[in-house]
C-alpha positions as CSV (number, residue, x, y, z in Angstrom):
1,X,0.1,-0.1,0.0
2,X,1.5,3.6,-0.9
3,X,1.4,7.0,1.2
4,X,-0.9,9.2,-0.3
5,X,1.0,12.1,1.1
6,X,3.6,11.5,-1.2
7,X,1.8,10.8,-4.6
8,X,2.2,12.6,-7.5
9,X,-0.8,14.5,-8.8
10,X,-1.0,12.8,-11.6
11,X,-1.7,8.9,-9.0
12,X,-4.1,11.4,-7.0
13,X,-6.2,11.9,-9.8
14,X,-6.2,8.4,-11.2
15,X,-7.2,7.6,-7.4
16,X,-9.9,9.7,-7.5
17,X,-11.2,8.8,-11.0
18,X,-10.9,4.9,-9.3
19,X,-13.3,5.8,-6.6
20,X,-15.5,7.9,-8.8
21,X,-15.8,4.6,-11.1
22,X,-16.8,2.1,-8.0
23,X,-19.3,4.9,-6.4
24,X,-20.9,5.6,-9.6
25,X,-20.9,2.4,-11.9
26,X,-20.9,-0.4,-8.7
27,X,-24.2,2.2,-7.4
28,X,-26.0,2.0,-10.7
29,X,-25.7,-1.8,-11.2
30,X,-28.7,-2.7,-9.2
31,X,-30.8,-0.3,-11.5
32,X,-28.9,-2.4,-14.4
33,X,-29.8,-5.9,-13.2
34,X,-33.4,-4.7,-12.6
35,X,-33.6,-3.4,-16.2
36,X,-31.1,-6.3,-17.7
37,X,-33.8,-8.8,-16.2
38,X,-37.0,-7.4,-17.3
39,X,-36.8,-9.4,-20.4
40,X,-33.8,-12.0,-19.7
41,X,-34.0,-14.3,-17.1
42,X,-32.3,-14.0,-14.1
43,X,-29.6,-16.6,-14.2
44,X,-28.9,-16.6,-17.5
45,X,-28.1,-12.6,-17.4
46,X,-25.8,-13.4,-14.7
47,X,-24.0,-16.5,-16.4
48,X,-23.6,-14.5,-19.5
49,X,-22.0,-11.2,-17.2
50,X,-19.5,-13.2,-15.7
51,X,-18.7,-15.6,-18.8
52,X,-18.0,-13.1,-20.7
53,X,-16.1,-10.3,-18.3
54,X,-13.9,-13.2,-16.9
55,X,-13.1,-14.3,-20.6
56,X,-12.4,-11.1,-22.0
57,X,-10.3,-10.3,-18.9
58,X,-8.4,-13.7,-18.8
59,X,-7.8,-13.5,-23.1
60,X,-6.3,-10.0,-22.2
61,X,-4.0,-11.0,-19.2
62,X,-3.2,-14.2,-20.9
63,X,-1.9,-12.5,-24.1
64,X,0.2,-9.8,-21.8
65,X,2.2,-12.6,-20.3
66,X,-0.1,-13.9,-17.8
67,X,0.2,-17.2,-16.0
68,X,-3.0,-19.5,-16.4
69,X,-4.2,-20.7,-13.0
70,X,-3.4,-24.3,-12.1
71,X,-5.6,-26.8,-11.0
72,X,-5.7,-25.6,-7.3
73,X,-6.4,-22.3,-8.2
74,X,-9.5,-23.4,-10.3
75,X,-11.0,-25.3,-7.6
76,X,-11.0,-21.9,-5.3
77,X,-12.0,-20.5,-7.9
78,X,-15.3,-22.1,-8.4
79,X,-15.9,-22.0,-4.3
80,X,-15.5,-17.8,-4.0
81,X,-17.0,-17.4,-7.3
82,X,-20.0,-19.9,-6.4
83,X,-20.4,-18.1,-2.9
84,X,-20.0,-14.3,-3.7
85,X,-20.7,-14.4,-7.5
86,X,-23.5,-17.1,-7.8
87,X,-24.8,-17.2,-4.0
88,X,-24.4,-13.4,-3.9
89,X,-24.7,-11.3,-7.3
90,X,-26.8,-14.4,-8.6
91,X,-29.6,-14.0,-5.9
92,X,-29.6,-10.5,-6.1
93,X,-30.3,-10.8,-9.9
94,X,-32.9,-13.2,-9.0
95,X,-34.7,-11.5,-6.4
96,X,-35.0,-8.2,-8.8
97,X,-37.4,-9.7,-10.5
98,X,-39.5,-9.2,-7.8
99,X,-38.0,-5.8,-5.7
100,X,-37.0,-2.4,-6.8
101,X,-33.4,-1.9,-7.1
102,X,-33.0,0.4,-4.6
103,X,-34.6,-1.9,-2.0
104,X,-31.9,-4.7,-3.2
105,X,-29.1,-2.4,-2.6
106,X,-29.8,-1.0,1.0
107,X,-30.5,-5.1,1.7
108,X,-26.9,-6.0,0.3
109,X,-25.8,-2.9,2.4
110,X,-25.6,-5.5,5.3
111,X,-22.5,-7.2,3.7
112,X,-19.8,-5.8,6.0
113,X,-21.8,-6.9,8.9
114,X,-22.3,-10.4,8.1
115,X,-18.2,-10.2,7.2
116,X,-17.8,-9.4,10.7
117,X,-20.1,-11.6,12.2
118,X,-19.0,-14.9,10.1
119,X,-15.4,-13.7,10.8
120,X,-15.9,-14.2,14.4
121,X,-18.2,-16.9,14.4
122,X,-16.9,-19.3,11.4
123,X,-13.8,-18.5,10.1
124,X,-11.4,-17.7,13.4
125,X,-11.5,-14.4,14.2
126,X,-11.2,-12.5,17.4
127,X,-14.5,-12.0,19.7
128,X,-15.6,-8.4,18.3
129,X,-15.4,-5.9,20.9
130,X,-18.2,-3.6,22.6
131,X,-18.2,-1.0,19.4
132,X,-18.6,-3.4,16.9
133,X,-21.2,-5.5,19.0
134,X,-23.0,-1.8,18.9
135,X,-22.6,-1.6,15.2
136,X,-23.8,-4.9,14.8
137,X,-27.0,-4.5,17.4
138,X,-27.6,-1.2,14.8
139,X,-27.3,-3.2,11.2
140,X,-29.9,-5.4,12.3
141,X,-32.0,-2.9,13.8
142,X,-31.9,-1.9,10.7
143,X,-32.4,-4.9,8.5
144,X,-35.3,-5.2,11.0
145,X,-36.9,-1.8,10.2
146,X,-36.2,-2.3,6.0
147,X,-38.0,-5.6,6.6
148,X,-41.3,-4.3,8.4
149,X,-43.5,-3.1,6.1
150,X,-42.8,-5.5,4.1
151,X,-44.5,-8.0,6.0
152,X,-48.0,-6.8,5.6
153,X,-47.3,-6.1,1.7
154,X,-47.4,-9.1,-0.6
155,X,-45.6,-12.1,-0.6
156,X,-43.4,-11.7,-3.2
157,X,-42.0,-8.4,-2.1
158,X,-41.0,-10.3,1.2
159,X,-39.7,-13.5,-0.9
160,X,-37.5,-11.0,-3.0
161,X,-35.8,-8.8,0.1
162,X,-35.4,-12.2,1.8
163,X,-33.1,-14.2,-1.0
164,X,-31.1,-10.8,-1.5
165,X,-30.6,-11.2,2.2
166,X,-29.3,-14.8,1.6
167,X,-27.4,-13.6,-1.2
168,X,-25.6,-10.9,1.1
169,X,-24.7,-14.2,3.5
170,X,-23.3,-15.3,0.7
171,X,-20.9,-12.5,-0.3
172,X,-19.8,-12.2,2.8
173,X,-18.8,-15.8,3.4
174,X,-17.0,-15.7,-0.3
175,X,-15.2,-12.8,0.8
176,X,-13.7,-14.0,4.1
177,X,-12.8,-17.4,2.3
178,X,-11.2,-15.7,-0.6
179,X,-8.9,-14.1,1.7
180,X,-6.6,-17.5,2.8
181,X,-7.9,-19.2,-0.5
182,X,-5.3,-20.7,-2.8
183,X,-5.6,-18.1,-5.6
184,X,-3.3,-16.5,-8.0
185,X,-1.1,-14.2,-7.1
186,X,-2.1,-11.7,-9.8
187,X,-5.6,-10.5,-8.3
188,X,-6.5,-9.5,-12.0
189,X,-6.0,-13.1,-12.8
190,X,-7.8,-14.4,-9.9
191,X,-11.2,-12.2,-10.8
192,X,-10.8,-13.3,-14.1
193,X,-11.1,-17.2,-12.8
194,X,-13.4,-16.4,-10.7
195,X,-16.1,-14.8,-12.9
196,X,-15.5,-17.0,-15.4
197,X,-16.0,-20.0,-13.0
198,X,-19.6,-18.3,-11.4
199,X,-20.3,-17.5,-15.4
200,X,-20.2,-21.3,-16.2
201,X,-21.9,-22.0,-13.0
202,X,-25.1,-19.3,-13.3
203,X,-25.3,-20.8,-17.1
204,X,-26.1,-24.5,-15.3
205,X,-28.4,-23.3,-12.6
206,X,-29.9,-21.4,-15.7
207,X,-30.2,-24.6,-17.6
208,X,-31.2,-26.6,-14.6
209,X,-34.3,-24.2,-13.6
210,X,-35.7,-24.2,-17.2
211,X,-34.9,-20.4,-18.0
212,X,-34.1,-20.9,-21.9
213,X,-37.3,-23.2,-22.3
214,X,-38.9,-19.8,-20.6
215,X,-37.0,-17.4,-22.7
216,X,-38.6,-15.7,-26.0
217,X,-35.7,-14.3,-27.7
218,X,-38.1,-12.1,-29.9
219,X,-39.0,-10.6,-27.1
220,X,-35.8,-9.6,-25.4
221,X,-35.7,-5.5,-25.5
222,X,-32.7,-3.4,-26.4
223,X,-32.5,-2.0,-23.2
224,X,-32.1,-5.0,-21.3
225,X,-29.1,-6.1,-24.1
226,X,-27.5,-2.4,-23.3
227,X,-27.8,-3.3,-19.4
228,X,-26.2,-6.1,-19.9
229,X,-23.6,-4.9,-22.1
230,X,-23.0,-2.4,-19.1
231,X,-23.2,-4.9,-16.4
232,X,-20.3,-7.1,-18.2
233,X,-17.9,-4.1,-19.2
234,X,-18.7,-1.6,-16.4
235,X,-20.0,-3.2,-13.5
236,X,-17.8,-6.3,-13.5
237,X,-14.4,-5.4,-15.9
238,X,-13.9,-1.9,-15.3
239,X,-15.7,-1.5,-11.7
240,X,-13.4,-4.6,-10.4
241,X,-10.6,-3.6,-12.0
242,X,-10.8,0.2,-10.6
243,X,-11.6,-2.0,-7.4
244,X,-8.6,-4.4,-7.3
245,X,-6.1,-1.0,-8.1
246,X,-7.5,1.0,-5.3
247,X,-6.8,-1.7,-2.8
248,X,-3.0,-2.2,-3.9
249,X,-2.8,1.9,-3.7
250,X,-5.1,3.3,-0.6
251,X,-5.9,2.2,2.7
252,X,-8.7,-0.5,3.0
253,X,-10.6,1.6,5.0
254,X,-10.9,4.6,2.3
255,X,-12.1,1.9,-0.3
256,X,-14.3,-0.1,2.2
257,X,-16.3,3.6,1.8
258,X,-18.1,2.6,-1.3
259,X,-20.1,0.4,1.2
260,X,-21.8,3.8,2.6
261,X,-22.2,5.6,-1.0
262,X,-23.3,2.7,-3.3
263,X,-27.0,2.1,-1.5
264,X,-27.5,5.8,-1.7
265,X,-26.7,6.3,-5.3
266,X,-28.8,2.7,-5.8
267,X,-31.7,4.1,-4.2
268,X,-31.4,7.8,-5.9
269,X,-30.8,6.2,-9.9
270,X,-34.2,4.1,-9.2
271,X,-36.1,6.6,-8.4
272,X,-34.7,9.1,-10.9
273,X,-34.4,6.5,-13.6
274,X,-37.3,4.1,-12.9
275,X,-39.7,5.9,-10.7
276,X,-39.2,3.7,-8.0
277,X,-40.7,4.5,-4.4
278,X,-38.8,5.7,-1.5
279,X,-40.7,5.4,1.8
280,X,-39.6,6.8,4.8
281,X,-38.9,3.5,6.3
282,X,-36.3,3.0,3.6
283,X,-34.5,6.2,4.2
284,X,-34.5,5.3,8.0
285,X,-33.6,1.7,7.9
286,X,-30.5,2.8,5.4
287,X,-29.3,5.6,8.1
288,X,-29.4,2.9,10.6
289,X,-27.6,0.4,8.3
290,X,-25.0,2.8,7.3
291,X,-24.2,3.7,10.9
292,X,-23.9,0.2,11.8
293,X,-21.8,0.0,9.1
294,X,-19.7,2.9,9.9
295,X,-19.3,2.0,13.9
296,X,-17.9,-1.2,13.0
297,X,-15.5,0.4,10.3
298,X,-14.5,3.5,12.6
299,X,-11.4,3.3,14.3
300,X,-11.8,4.7,17.8
301,X,-8.2,5.5,19.9
302,X,-8.0,3.5,23.0
303,X,-8.0,5.5,26.2
304,X,-4.2,4.6,27.1
305,X,-3.3,5.6,23.5
306,X,-5.1,9.1,24.2
307,X,-3.5,9.5,27.5
308,X,0.3,8.9,25.8
309,X,-0.5,11.3,23.2
310,X,-1.7,13.7,25.8
311,X,1.5,13.1,28.0
312,X,4.0,13.6,24.8
313,X,2.2,16.6,24.4
314,X,2.6,18.4,27.7
315,X,6.3,17.0,28.1
316,X,7.0,18.9,25.2
317,X,5.2,22.1,26.4
318,X,2.4,22.0,24.2
319,X,-1.2,22.1,25.7
320,X,-3.8,19.7,25.0
321,X,-6.6,22.1,25.4
């Protein structure tokens, strides 16, 4: 990771553009999915998206001298891609046949909460501090607020939210597993193999669920096709490339700010371009969930550290007031 204070203006500009990319592109992918699944079955759409995105990335990397993943790497790619992209994004795509893109984005915003909880319970992480427990509590209160109106609504909406909820948990589990999984050293090749594996798995799910037999090619709209192209090129290839580059260039905590920004952009774009309804419950739930994520991620200095800092300042003749 590079010290951002010592970077050139050109690099800082690239960092700004990369952040803009993950904020705007990933914030609009929820609406892109909603438009794509209007006339393309969800698992088929997601499968085509990741198959072509992973395939294009891999061809480019191999042409530039990259190493083809080993059998061991492919095994890990299937597991990670299966959890994050099939179980995660695939289920989100399936759910968006039933619910709005903004609502899906708000449920997905719980991913950092699940990562924290699963990291402690199932991946050998240490017990969360009181601060993190507070963040988890806020997150779950936000989820309850989000689900409460849907209980009295139609079963289709409640089922859709539940599917996204499960997808968020799959994505979190995949994120944790990917940290210790044997994957290619080149993170771009790692991402390409995960997307390609997920694309094949999703197309298999599409076939087994009977989507091809229900598809009428003549009914596929131009806007669904353009949405699929957008998701493939911008959402997967450009978005993930920018994200991986940022992880190597700036602090991970700064990169994780996309979890705060993306849901807000998704809700706004859904309201602006798709006339999606935004309720007071959704706004309150969003604030509570994002507050919980912030409490989990924010680093507060320990009392001892603050006292030591004050002692050093006073010894140097500087007032702390």
